[in-house]
Every structure is written in structure tokens, then in C-alpha cells.
N, C-alpha and C positions, 0 to 999 in steps of 0.2 A: 475493517475496523470492528473491534469487539463492541458488544453492547455494554451498557452500564451494569446490567445484571451479571454478565460474564465476568466483568472486571471485579465486581463486589464479591463474587464467589471464588476468586483466584486464591485468596489467603484470608485467614480470620482477622488479620490486622493490616490496616493501611497506615504506614508510617506518615505522620504529618510533620514535615521538616521545614525549618527556617534556615536558609543559607545566607550567612553574612559575608563569608569569604569564599570567592569562587574556587579557590584551591581545595576547599573541603568537599566540593560537590561530587566529583567522580569517586574518591575513596569512600565516601559515605554510601553512595549507590552500590558500589562493589560489595561492601560489607553487608548491606541489607539484602541484596540479592543472594549472596553466598549463604546467609542465614535463613533463606526461605521466604523472604518478603519482597517479591518482585514489583508489587504495585506501590508506587511512591507518590505522595501528594506534596508538591513543592509550593509553599504559600507565597503569594505575590506581596510579601510584606517588606522586602528589601530591594535595593537598587539592582542587585545582581541576580534576582530570581529567574528572570527569563533566560539569561545567559547560563545559569546553572541547569535549567531544564535542557537547553541545547547540549551542554556538556554531558550530562547524565544519560542522555539518549544513546551515547556511544557505548554504554555498558551493556554487554550481552545479557538479554533476559529481562532487562528493566523495562517497566511500563510506567511512563511518566505522566503525571497529571498536574494541572495548575489549580491551586486552591486560593481562597480569598479573592475570587473573581467577582467584581462588583457591577460591571456594566459591559455593554456590547463591545466597546472599544478594547477593554482588557481582554475580553474573550478572543477577539481577533488577534491581538498580539500574542496571546498564549498559544493559540492554534498555529500561528506562524512560527513560534519557537519550537513547535513539534509536540505540544501537549496532546496526549491521547485520550484524556478525559478532563472534564471541567467540574470543579467544586465551588459552590458559592455559599456564603454564610446565611443567606436568606433566599427568598423567592420573589422575584419581580417579573411581571409580564414581559417587559422589553428584553430582559436578559434571557428568559426562558425561550421566547420566540426566536432570539438570535441564535441560541444554542440549537434549537430544533432545526432552523433554516440551515445551519452549518453541518447538520447531522452529527454533532459532537455528543458523545456520551456525557450526560449532564446529571450532576448530583446536587440539587439545591437544598439549602438548609430550611428546616421547618421546626416550629415549636408549638404550634397550635393546630386544632382541627381546621380552622379557617385557612391556614397555610396549605395544609394537605388538600383541601377541597379546591383551592385555586390551582394547585398543581394538577389535580385530576382533570380540571376543566381544560387544561393545556395538553392533556394526554400523557402526563408524567405519573409514574407509579413507584419510583425509587427516590428516596429522600435521605438527607443527612439530618439526624435529630441533633439539634445544636441550639445552645450549649448544653450538652447532655446532663451533666451533674447539676448545673445551675437551674436547668429547667425542670428539675424534680427527680432525676435519677431513673433507675430501671422501672420503678412502680409507675412513674408518670408515663413512660413510653408504653408500658403494657396497657394502661388505660386509654391512652391516645390512639394506639394502633387498633384497638378492639373493633371499632366500627369500620375499619378499612382493611379488611382481611386480605386483599389482593396487593396491598402495598408492602414494600420491603424497605428496611432502614439500615443506615450506618451511623450509629451514635458516635459523636465526637465532642470533646470538650471536657477536660477533667477526668478522663478515663486513665486508669493505671493498670500495671501488670496484675495487681491484687484484685481489681474490680472487673476486669475484662470479661471473665467467665460468667459473671452475673448478667451482663448484657447479652452474651452469646447464648445464654439459656433461653432467651426470648425467641419464640419461633419466627417472628417477622424480621429478626435481625440477621443479616447475611455476613456482616463484618463490623469491626469497630475501627474508628480512627484514633491513633494514639501518637503522642510525641515522646513517650518514655523510651522508645526504641532508638531514638536519634538524639542523645543528649547534646546540648549546645557546646560549641567550641570545636577544636580540631578533633576529627573522628579518630577514636581508638578502635581499630579494626577488630581486635579480639573481643573487646567489650561489646561492641555493636553486634557482631555476629552472634555472640552468646544470647544477648537480649532478643535478637531477631529469631533465633532458633526456638527459644522459649515461647515467644509470641506465636510463631508458626505452628507450634504444637498444640495450641488452644483449639478446642473443638466445641461444637454445639453440644449441650448436655442432652 
């Protein structure tokens, strides 16, 4: 199993996708992988999310993770569905300990220095800065990350194709999470591949 560091370094953008229709899952994953974004976070916000993860696992090259994981029970279900990494909107000790016990690559959300310090106490060094824009944007993360030089971040929440490079210019940012590469509705393979290729071409400044 890959580490969360390796997963975060795979591509500059992790698509954050919401699957409402199971029939959309595989075509969406195929388009994202073809466009150069193999790491995909499927949020557990819909009734078909876990089945979508199972289905998308069949796509060669896809690396599937579960997002919006809130507790240990959801963590267990996500791992059972084949999730290869776990993303949470926040950081709680019970969820973090469950992820560590399961040896699951884990990316918990943080928005404050206290959040990061609680993560460090649990042995975590990689975090999702969330909600990135609402929490103050790139300047806020620069200030927050300064005392934690060994920590690495994936900002998520309100990031667009136009603003992603501002986040990737921050030295502690390994990648960003974004929903713009996977527009809602039936996937248009040509459009999604193009968006994915453009996102995959982003690099740290």
C-alpha cells in the first residue's frame, strides 16, 4: 500500500467527485485517468458512493480514496469497498486512531494550529487544509504552515483551475483537491479529459 505522501505526490490535483448515478462512476474514472489524474477522491455524500468506489476500482491505473469520512464505522465501510486512502473533513482522535490501526493512508482536515498539533500528537504529518478558501486562502495557509515545517498539505474547498497554481506555489503544498475537473451530471469524456490534462500539467512554481 502506498503512503499518503506518495499518494499526494502522484499528481498536482486530486479530483474530488460526487457520484449521484452509479452509471457515471466508471466513465468518469476512465476520463480522469486518461487525462493524467489517477488519484480520485469519492466523497461519501451519496447513497451510491461506496458502490461507485467498488466500480471505479476496475479502471486500470485508478487510485481510489473515500472522502467525507466522519467516523470509524464509515472508515471500515470505505476500506471494505476498496478505498486505498481516506480523507476526512476534520480531525478527531477516534477516527485518526482507527485509520492508524487499519494502516490506512489518512488525510484529515485541519484549519487551525491546534488541529495540526493534535495531528502531530497522533503521529500525523500530512493534512487537508479545509475549507481552503473560506479558511483564508493561500495567505492563511502560508502563515499556518510556517511553524510546522515538516508538515505537508492538500488544500481543498473552493479551489479552481485559475487559483490552483497559487496554492501549488506554497512549498508545503504537495497537491490540491478540486471538483472543477469532474463537473456534475453525466460525464462528457472529452471535456473531463481536457480538464484533467490541464490540471495534470500544473506544477509547483
